[in-house]
N, C-alpha and C positions, 0 to 999 in steps of 0.2 A: 422276394416280392414286397415285404413290408418296407424294406429300405427304399425301394424304388417309389413306392406310393408316398413316402414322406419327403419327397423332393420339396425344397424351398420352405421347410418347416424348421430351419436351424434356430431361429430366434425363439420360437415357441418351445422347442426341446431344450434350449439353453435355459429358459426360465424355469422349466420343470426340473432340469438337472440341478440348478441352483437351489430350488426349493427342497429337493430331495437331499442334497448335501447338507443343508442347514437342519433338516429334520433328523437326519441320521448322525449329525455331529461330525461330519467329515470336513466341514469348512474350517480353515485355519486363518489366523491373522499373523502377519510376520512377527516372529519373536515372542508371540503371546501364547502359543500352544492352541489346543482345540477350543472352539467356541461352543457354548451350550446349545444343544439342539432347540429349535423352536418351530412352531407350526406356521402354516401359511394358507392362503386362499388363492386359487387360480381359477379363472373363468375364461372359457373360449367361446366365442360367438361366431356364427357363420351360417349361411343358408344351406339347404339340403344338398348333400353330395360333396361338400367342400373338403371333407376329410376329417371331421371332428372325431368320428368313431375310431378311425385308424390311429389318429394322434393319441387318443385316450388309451387304446390298446398298447401302444408303445410305452406310454407312461406307466401303465400297470406292470408291464414286463420289466421295466427298469427298476420300479419300486420293489418288485419281488426279488430281483437279483441283488438288491441291497439289503435284503432281510426284513423288509417292511411287511406288516400285516395289511392285506389289501381287501377292502370292502368295495363291492362293485354292484351297481344297479343301473337300470335303463328304463326310462319312461316309455310308455306304449300308447299309441293313439287309441287303441281299442280298450285300454284298461284304466283310463283316466277316472272312471267312475268307481273303481275298486279302492276303497279306503285303505290306506297304509300299504298299498301294493309295493311301492318303492322302499318304504321302511323295512318291510319284510324281506325283500331281496337283499338289503344291506346286512341285516342283523341275524336273520334265521340261520345262515350257514355257520355263524359263530356260536350259536346257542342251541341249535336244533338237536345236537347229539347228547345234550344233557338229560339226565333223568329228572323227573318232577322234583325230587328232593334236592338235586343239585341246582336246579333252576331257582327254587325257593331260597336256597342258601346264597346263590350268586346275586339274585335281584333283591333279596331282602324285602323290605316293606313295599317295594315297587312291583312285586310279582303280580299281585292281583290287578294292578293298574295298567301295566304295559303288556303283560302276558297275552291277553286277548287281542290287543291291537297288532302284536307281532305274530299272531297265529301259534303261540307257544302253549296254549291251554285255554280251556273254556272259561268264559266270564263267571265269576263267583256271584252268589246271590247278593242282593243289595243294590243300592243306587249306582248308576254308572259314574265314572269320573267326569269332571267337566273338561272341555278341550284344553284349557290351560294347564290343568293338573296332569293330563296325559302328556302334553308337550314337555312339562318339567320332568316327567318320568323318562321320556325318550332322551331328553338332554342328559339325564343321569346315566342311562345305559350307555350312550355313545361316549360320554366322558369317561366312564368306567372302562370301556373297551380301549379308549385312546391311552389311558394310563397303564392298564394291565398288559396290553399287547403292543406297546409302543416299540418302534415308531409305527403309526397307523396312517394309511393312505385311503381316503374315501373318494371313489370315482363315480360320478353320476352323469350318464350320457342321456341325451335327449330330455333334458330337464324340463323343457317346455311341455312335454307330454306326461310328466309325473302327476300322480293323483294329488288333488288339492290338499289333503291332510298331510301327506308326506312333504310336499313342496313348501307349504306354509311353515311347517316345523323346521325344515332344513335351512330355509332362507333366513329364519330368525336366529338359528343356531350359528350360521356361517361366520359372523364376526368373532365368535369365541374361538375359532380354530387356531388363531395366532397365539392364544394363551395355552395351547395344549400341544403335546407331541404328535401333531396330526396335520396332514396335508389334505385339504379338501379341493377336489378338482371337479368342475362342472362344465358341461358343454350344452349349448342350446341354440335354437334358431331365434334370433332377436325379435323378429316380427311376430313370433307366435308365443313369446313368453307371457304368461298371464299376469294380471295386476298383483296377485298375492305373492309374487316372487320378484318384486322389483329390487329387492336387496342385491340380487345377483348382477344388476346393471351398474352398480356403483360400489363394488367391493373395496374395503380398505386394504391396506397392506401392499404386497409385492406388485400387484397388477395396477397400482395407482388408483385413479378414480373411476376407471372403466375396465371392462373385460378386454381380453386380447382378441382382436378381430382376425379371423382367418381369411386371407386374400386368395383369389383365384390364382392358379399357376400361370406363370408366364409362358410365352411361346417356346422359349428355350427349354423349360422344364417339361412341357408336354412333348416336345421333340425327343427328349431323352427317354421319357416314359414309353413313347411309341417304339423307339428303337430297342429298348430293353425287352419289350414284349413281342415285337414282330421280327426284329433283326436290324443290324446296322445298315442294311442296304436300303432302308426306307429313305426316300429322298426328301430334300428340304421342303418342296412344294406340298408333298403329301402330309408331312408333319405339321406344316403351318395350317393346312386345311383342317386337320384334326383339332388343332387348338381353336380355330375359328368356329367350328360347328359345336364344340363342347363349351365354349366360353371359358376355358381354363378350369372346368370342373373335373377334379381327379376321378371321381366315381364314374362319370360318363365317359371319360377318356379310357379308363381301364376296360369298361364294358365294350366300348367301340373297338378297341384293339382285339378283344376276344372275337367280335363279329368278323373283323377282317381276317383273322386266322381261320375261323369256321368256313368262310367263303373262299378261302385260298386266294384272296385278292392281292394283286401285285401292288406293293406300296410305292407307287410312282405317281408323277404328276398326271399321267394319262387316266388313272383311276380315281383321282381325288374328287371328281365330281359325284362319285357314288357315295361318298361318306355322309352326305347330309341325310340321305334316305336311311342309311345304316344307323346313324345317330338317333333318328326318330324311333327306330325299333327298340332302342334301349329303354325308353320311358314312355309314359302315356299310352296313346292308342296303339303305337307300334309295339310296345311290350304286350298289350292285351292281345293284339293280333297274333303275336308269336306264341302266347299262351294257348290261344284257341286252336292253333295248329297241332297241339299236343294231344288233343282228343277230349271228348266230353267228360269222361270219368276223371281225367287229370284236372280239367278246369274246375269240376265240382270239388275235388280235393283241395285245390288251391284256394277256392272260395271259403271252404271250411276253415282252412288255416288262417285266412285273413280275418274271419269272424272271431277266432280264438285269440289272435293277437300275438303274444310271445310265449315262450316255453311251451310249445305246442306238443301235445301227446298225439302220436300217430294213430293210436287206437281210437282216441276221442274224435279226432278229425275224420277218421274213416266212418265212425258211427254217424256223425253229423252229415257227411256227404252221402251216406247210404251205400257205402262200398264194402265189399268183402275184403278179407285180409290180403289175398294175393293181388287183387285189383288195386288196393291201396298201396301195397308195396311197389307195384309197377309205377303208380302215379308218383310216388316219392322219387323213384329212380329217374323218371323223365324230368321232373321239376328240378332235381339236383343237377342233371346234365345240362339243363337249360339255364343254369345259374340263377334260379328263382328261389329255391329252398336250399338250405344247408343243414347239416346235422344228421343224426341217426336215431338214437333213443329219444331225444328231444329235438324237435325241429324249430327252425326260425328262418325268416326271410333273409336273403343275402344282404338286403339293405332296406331301411324303412321306406324309402321312395317306392320300392317294388311293392311292399305290403300295402301302402296307401293306394297305389294305382290299382292293384287287384281288388281291394275292398270297394273302391269307388266305382269300379266297373261292374259290380254286381247290380242287377236290376233291382229297383226298390222292393217290389213284391217278393222277389227271391231272397233278398237280404233279410227282410223281416221274417220270412219263413225259416231261414237258416238260424237266425237268433232264437226263434222259438224252439227249433229242434236242438240247438245248443243247450238251452235251459233244461230241456228234458234229459239230454245226454249227461249233462253235468250232475243233475240230481241222481240219475241212475248209477253214475260212477261213484256215488257216495261223497261228492265234494261239497255238498251242503247248499242251503238256500242262498247264503251270501255270495257264493261263487256263481250261482245261476242268476242272481238279481240283475247284474249288469246286462245280461242278454234280454231279460224280461223288460227292461227299460226301453228296448228297441222294438218291441212288438206292438201290434195294434190292440186297443181295448176290445174285448169280446165278451165281457161278463163271465169270465171263467173263474170259479172259486179256487181252483188249483193255483192260478197265478196270484190271486189275492193272498192266499195263505202263505205262499212262499215269499212274497214281497214283505208281508208282515213279519215273518220269521227272520228274514234277512235284516229288516229294520231293527228288530229287537237285538239281534246279534251285533250289528254295527253300533247301535246306541250304547250297548254295554261295553263295547270296545273303545268308546270315547269319540265316535264320529257322528255327531247329531246331524250334520249337514247331509251325509250320505243316507242316514235313516230317513230324513225328511224327503229326499228324492224318491226313495222306494215307496214310502207311504203315499206321497202325492200321486205316484203312478198307480198304486193300488186303488186309490179313490176314483181314478178315471176309468178303472176296469169296467164297471164299478163293482163294489162288493155287494153281497146279498143285502136285502133291505134291513134285516135284523142286525147286520154287522156294521152298518154304516157309522153309527154313533161311536162304536169302539175304534174304528179306523180313524175317525176324526179326533178322538181323544188321544190316540197314540201319535197322530200327526202333531197335535198341539204340544204334547210332551216333548217331542223331538226338537221342536223349534223354540223351546222355552228359554234356553240360554243365549240364543242368537237373534231371534226375532220375536220379542214379547208381544208386539202388536198383532203379528200374525197368529201367535198362539191364542190370544184372546178371541180372534175371529173364528178359529177352528173350534175352540171349546164352546163358544156360544152357539155355533152351528150344530155341534154335537148335542147340546141340550134341547134343540128344536126337533131332533129326531125321536121317534118312538124308542124308548129304552125299557126293555123287559127286566133287566137286572138292576135292582136298586143300588147294589154296591158300585156298579159302573157309574150310575147317575151321581151318586154322592162323591165318587172319586173325581168326576168332572167338575163338580161344584167346588171341591176343595182346591183343585189345581187352578181353576179359573180365579178364585178369590186370591190365591197366592200370587199369581202373575199380575193381577190388577194392582195389588198392594205394592209389589216390587216395582211397578211402573208409576208409582206416586199417584194412584187412583184409588185411594183408600175408601172414599165414600162409596164407590161402585162395588168394591170388594165387600164392604159391610152390607150393602143393600142386597147383593147376590145371596149372601149367607142368610140374611133375614127372610127373604122370600122363600128360599128352599127350606129353611127351618120350619116355616109355617105349613109347608106341604107335607112334610114327613110325619109318619105316625109312630115310628120306632123311637122309643124314649132315649136309648143310648146315642142314636144318630142325632137326634135333636140336641142332646147335650153337647155332642162333639161340635155341631155347627154353632151352638151358642158360645162355646169356648173360642172357636176361631173368630167369631164376630167380636167377642170381648177383646181379643188380641189386636185386631186391626183398628177397632175403635180407640184402643189405648194409644195408638200412634197418630190418630187424626187430630189435626189442629183446628178443624172446622166441625167437630162433633157438636150437635145441637144441644145436648143436655148431658154433659159429662158427669155432674154430680149424681144424677139419677142412675146412670150406668154403674157408677161406683157403688151405690147402695144395693143395686140388684146383684152385683158381683160379690159384695160382702156377704149378703144373706145366703147366696148360693154356696160360696166357698166354705162358709163356717159350718155348714151341715154335711159337707162331703168328707169322706174318709181317706181319699187318695188310693182307692182300690185299683184303678187302672190309669192309663196314661192321660186320658181325657180329664179325669178328675184332678190329677196332679198338675196338668196345665192350668186348669182354672184356679187351683190353689196358688200356683206360681204367679199368675196374673194378679191375684189378690195381694200377694206380697209386694209386687211392684207398685200396684195402685196405692197401697199404704205408704210406700216410700215417697212417691211424687206428691202425695197429698199431705205429707208431714204428720202422719199419725206417729205415735211413739215408735222409735226404731225397734224396740223389743217386740212389738206387734208384727212388724214386717219380717223380722228375723224368725219369729215363731212360724209364720206361714211358709217362709222360704225353706226352713228345715222340713216341714211337713211335705212340701212339694218334692224335695229331694229324696225322701225316705224310700220311695219305691223305684227311684231312678228316672232321670230325664236324659234321653239320648240327644246329642247334638246333631247327629247325622241320619236322623229318620227322615227319609225323602218325603214321605206323605205328610209330615207334620211341620217341617221347617225348623229353624234353629232359634227363632226369636224368643220363645218363652224360656228355654234353658239359659240363654244369654241374659235375659232380664232378671232371672232368678239369681244368677251369679252376681250381677251388678248390685242387687239388693245388699249383699254382704259388703261390697266396696263402700257404698254410701253410708252403711251402718258401722263404719270403723272396723270392719273385718276384711281388709284388702288381702291378707294372706290367704284366707279361705276362698276369696274370689279368684285369686291366682291359681289355686289348686284346681278349681272348677274349669278355669280357662285352659290350663295345661291339658286336662283330660279331654275337653271338647276340641281343642286344636289338634290333638292327636287323632281324634276320630275323623276330623276333616282331612287330615293328611293321609291317613290310611285309606280313606274313601277316594282319594284323588281329587278332592274339592279344593282347588287352589286359586279360584277366582274371587268372587264376592265373599264367599264364606270365610276363606282364610284372611282376606283383607279385613273383614270385620273383626276377626279374632285378634289379629296383630294390632289393629287400631285401638280396640278397647283394652287390650292388655297394656298398650302404651298409656291409656288413660288411667288405668289402675296404678301403674308405676308413677305417673305424674301425681296422682293423689297421695301416694306414699312419699313423694319428695325425691324420687330417683329419676331426676330429669334427664341425665345423659342416656340411661337405658330407655327411658320413655321416648326420647327423640329417635333412637335407633329403631324401636318398634314402630313408631309412627311413620317413619320414612319407608320402612318395609311395607307397611299397610298402604301408604299412598302410592307406592309403585304398583302394587297389585290393583289398587282402585283405578289407576290409569288404564290398566288392561280392560277393566269392566266398562268404562265409559264416563264421559263428562256429565256432571250434574245428576248422577245417580245417587241413591241414598248413601252408598258406601263412600262416594266421592265427597259428600258433605261431611260425613263423620270424620273421615281421615284428614280432610283439610282443616276442619275446625279444631280437632285435637292437636294437630301439629302447630297451628297458629298459637293455641293456648300454651303449649309447652315452650315455644320460642319466646313468648312474652315473659313466661316465668323465668327463663334463663337470661332475660335482659336484652334479647336480640330483636328489638322492635323493627328495625329496618328489614331484617331477614323475614320476619313474620309478615310484614307488609308485602314483600316481594312474593312470598308463597301465596298469599291471598290474591294478589294480582294475577299470577300465573295460572291459578286454578279458578279464576272467575268467581271468587268468594264474595259475592254481592247479591243484593236483591235482584229478582224475586227469590226468596228463600223457599225451601221445599214445603209442600203441604204436609208431609209427614213430620211428626215430632222427632227430633234427634237429640242425642245427648253426647256432648254438650249442645245446648240449643244454638243453632247456627247464627240467628240474629243477635243473640246475647254475646257470642264470641266476637261478632263483627263490631258491636258496640264497645266491647272491651278493647278491641284493637284501635278504634277511633280514640278512646280515652287515653290509651298508652301513647298515642301520637299527639296528644294535646288538643284534639278537636272535640272539646267537651260539649259544646252545644249540639253538634251532630250526634255525639254519643248518647246524650240525654234523650234525644228524639228516638233513636233506635231502641234504647233500653226501655223507655216508657211504652213503646209500641209492643215490645216483647211481653211486657207485663200485662198490657190490655189483651193480649192473645192467650196468655197462660192462666192469669188469675181467675177469669170466669170459669175455667175448666177445673178449678180446685187444685191446680198444680202450685202449691204454696211452699214447697220445701227448698230453702236456700242452699241446702247441701246438694240438691239435685240441679237447681238452676239459680245461681246467685245474681240474677238480674237486678234485684233491689240493692245489693251491696255495691255493684258497679254504678247503678243510677245515683246512689247517694254521693259517691265521689264525683260524678259528673255534675251534680247539682250544687256542689259545695261552693263554687266560685260565685254564682249568680243568686243562689237561694239557700244560704246556709241553714236557716231554720227548717226549710223543707227537707234538706239533706239529712238533718238530724232525725227528723220524724221518720223519713224513709229507712234510715239505718236501724233505728230502734224497733221499727216494725219487723225488720229482718231478724233482729236479735230475738224478738218474741216468738217468731215462727221457728227459729233454730232451737229455742228452748223447748218448744212443743215437740219437735222431733227428738231432741234429747241426746244427740251424739256429741262427744267432746270436741271433735274437729269442727262440726257445724257451729256450735256455740262459740268456740274460740275464734274462728274466722270472722263471724258476725261481730263479735266484741271488738276485734282489732279494727275493722272498718268503722264501727261506731266511734271508736276512739279517734280515728283520723278526722271525723267531721265534728267532733266535740272539742272543747277547749278546757284549759286550766286543770284543776285537780281531778275533774271528772275523767279527763283523758288518761291520766296516770292510773287511776283506779280501774278503768276499763281495760287498759293494756295489761295490768297485773293480773286481772281476772282471766283475760284471754290467754296469757302464758300458762296460768294454772290449769286451764282446761286443755290446752294443746299439749301440755306435758303428759297428760293422761290419754293421749291419742296416738295413732300411728302416722299422723300427718306431719312429716318432718319439714317440708317446705313452709307450711303455714306456721309451724313453730319458729322456724328461723326468721320469718317476716315479723312475727310478734316480738321476738327477742330483740331484733335490731330496732324496731319501733319503740319498744320500752326503754332500751338503752339510750336511744337518742333523746327521748323525753326526759329521762332521769339526768342526762347531761345538761339539758337546758334548765332543769329545776334544781341545779346545784347539788346533785347526789352522785358525786364522781365515783365513789367506790362501787356502788350498785350498778351505775352506768357501765363501768369498765367490765364488770363480771358478765352482764347481759350482752354487751357488744361482742366480747370475746366468744361467748357461747353462740351468739347469732352468726358471727363470722365463720366459726368452725362448722356450724350446721349448714350454712349457705354453701360453703366450699364442698362439703360432703354431698350436698344435693345437686351440685352443678349449676346453682343459681348465680351465674357470674355477675350479673348486674347488682343483685342484692349484696354479694360479697364486696363489691366495689363500694357500695353505699356504706357498708359497715366499716370498711377501712377509712373512708372519709370521716365518719363520725369519730372513730378512734383517734385519727389525726387531729381533729378539732378539739378533742379532749386532752391532747398532748401525750397520747399513748402510742406505743409502737404496735402496729397490727401484725405481730409475729408469733403470738402465742397459740400456734396450731398444734394440736396433738396428732397422733397417727390417724390415718384414714380409717373410718368406721367400716366394719364388715358385718355380715349377717350372724356371725358366731357370737354367742353370748359369753361374756367373761364369767369367771367363777362367782364374782360378787353379784353380777346381774342375775345369774341363775339362782343363786341363794335368795336374793331379794324376791325374785319372781315366785319361787317355790313357797316361800313363807307367806307371800301375799295370797297365793292360791289357797293355802291352808287356812287363811283367815286371820293371820297375825296382823296386829296393828302396825302402823309406821314406826311407832316408838319401839315396839318389840323388835322389828327388823333392824332398826338403827342400833339398838343395844347389842344384838347378835353380831352385827358387822363392825361394831366399835366406831360408829360414825354418828352423824346427826340426821334428822328427818329430812332436811333439804337435800342432802346427798342421796338419801333413799328415793326421794321423788325423782331425782335425775337418773338414777340407776333404772328405775321402773320406766321412765320415759324412753330410755334407750331400748329397753326390752320391748315396749309397745311398737316402736318404730321398726326394730329388727324382725320381730315375729309377725308384724302386720295385724295387730288386733288392739282392742281396748281392754280395760280391766275385766269386763264381763266375759270376754271371750278368751281370757288368758289360759284358763285351765284346759280348754279344748285345744288351743293352739300349741300348748306345751305337751299335749298328749297325756295329761294327768287324768 
């Protein structure tokens, strides 16, 4: 039967056979032996009944015969609302037999993220994964299966009916199949394929730029099919009429021949006129009329099956239909004989066309009632609220608390499984029920939380509506306020976030709650570029933080904000570090859903600006691990990678920094254009590319990511407008750069943000002013030096001195550069040290000090190469060539490992020994000791004050 139904599918099967041969490594090239197996993508498109399911069944059979692991799933019209229904069909059979311990071992850190989505375990406590994190987890599981159980064949039938979550994931994963020992085969109705699966319409690889379309069978093929099923005595006129009434549809042709046999119709020209009526009985109203002739109980059982969809339990269908065991068994037999239902322990419709026709034939009121009964039956069978929710979506609102409770439970379950869209649908339906008066605010709050990652504007509306409801539970009200302020802030509406917290803080009488709201308000105000009185806020924050002990998370958040405020305002770095250590003493979780990750990140960045980048990296490694364990791989992970790139940039590890920045910007592109993480990742990548000397590439990145005004209302670091001015300066557009940089200064200075280590707008402005206003440029640069000395880190002072030297002349320039190098040698800022060394060497060459010039240029060249600063390295080579020297004195590439001499010098310095004592112990001079310690600071990622802690002493 299968072979007869696959008439005129030779080309499709040939494509599948070729793909299977390449997958299993059976393909050979003449004289070259076997060719390495490789994966492929095959898509088949065609309208209902054209033979997609039969073709896929044959492909599954051939794959199994060749020893492939076969994963199979099928979309269902009735189960499109069930999140991850298709993903579970694919993967559960491969993993369901594992014990919990075996699952944890197999899935590793992905267990708690993908387990709930695949129905392999209940969601653990904590915040749910974001959709992108879950997709990454599913990618990992499928990739793992493809590698461990290769060759793997994944077959998805009726993809147009797959649930949104599974289909979005698979369509995004599809292009990766060719890089794995995996064949992905999908079939769908092209007119019904949803927008979120458009990748299947233009798959790369074997099928070219479009899927393979299945064509109707020709009259010759239909004639063969008819004679195979009825007999060779069927005449040509009869066969041709069969082709005409079925339009070459193989499903309808097979069903028609079955009707001919049932009626004992003579297959001749004389009876051909009867075929049209018989064909009508195969589908639509004819099929329903045939069903109704089977009896009332059979019809009700068929209706129950249609409501359940696929993988139908006979006992559950009988309960929905209100039939006893014997009556249900008889109904199954009658439906099976009528070629409507197939199967025994688990039932399914013979064809989706039949299932659709039966479902649509149910009268509206009866269909609603059946879904309501199905929800009760599913719950009674112990299948859970999530399984019942899709049925509750089809019922009419009646103010039933039972419905509301189960919809809320289903939403919570699907949200923890990583399907916020499904949770939102359930909660929106619960709201229409409606919930009890006292529960309405809670439902609105849950609805707002479910749409947080996908529709922030909608979240704001739901949460504001929730606040307008009477709320008896203060904790619920406060939770709504915290979440509302969070989503407003992340939507670049910081003033509204601050005002919301301010109003609610004045209402509350609980001291700890008031302190929590004050801490949240301090945080969002710290990011506001339009804050009306930033200095006053800083004074209030300072007074409050100084008297807190850090006994709970709220107090530690306030202390962490105090450390950040001290940093941007250029208070001495020691003050900022003192408060940062206080904040960390009791712990700051990066993945606390109710708090956000902003303050832990700010606290970590305090260490970076204060010349302790090694400590900052430790904190980022820990925080990034929390994000990944939680399944937060969208904006959270993008921020982590992007800011880690910034730390590497500040350390002078530009190649590594670029890698992290590009990873961050890829994640940011998933989040959306012109979001905060978009600005951060773009600005940091531009700055890194400029440091590497790739101005044209930085310009292109800025253009591709629309990195121009209007800049965000939120304060970012690096400051977006400052980076844009720096880019203009690098491109030689000094006047435009001066305008942008002066504008940044007018925005930041009144807020008290004076630290050039945090935002070096003054340093870039001085360089932009140099051509047209050299005196003003000198004044601007020396003011930056003064501010850097106030902050007191070696890197900040050294960088400011180098820029001041560039805008000054004569002996003053040499003196400033020598001082700059001296400061930067005591810092971990390798790139800035390389810049200062090259600048000093160039200045010494011009002032006839060739020996010193050569030494500094060689050191600068070596440092530039180690940093990955290609443009700076080229400039150093040019200077060496101009001095008549060969730029070839490069030593081995630097690593993070301390040499024995470096370790000795560091240990003696920590012990308090003078440079002279260290030099005597190492049998060298003090200048060499200074360079040894400089290497230590760069490798360990700290300055002298933090050396003992960094070395673990």
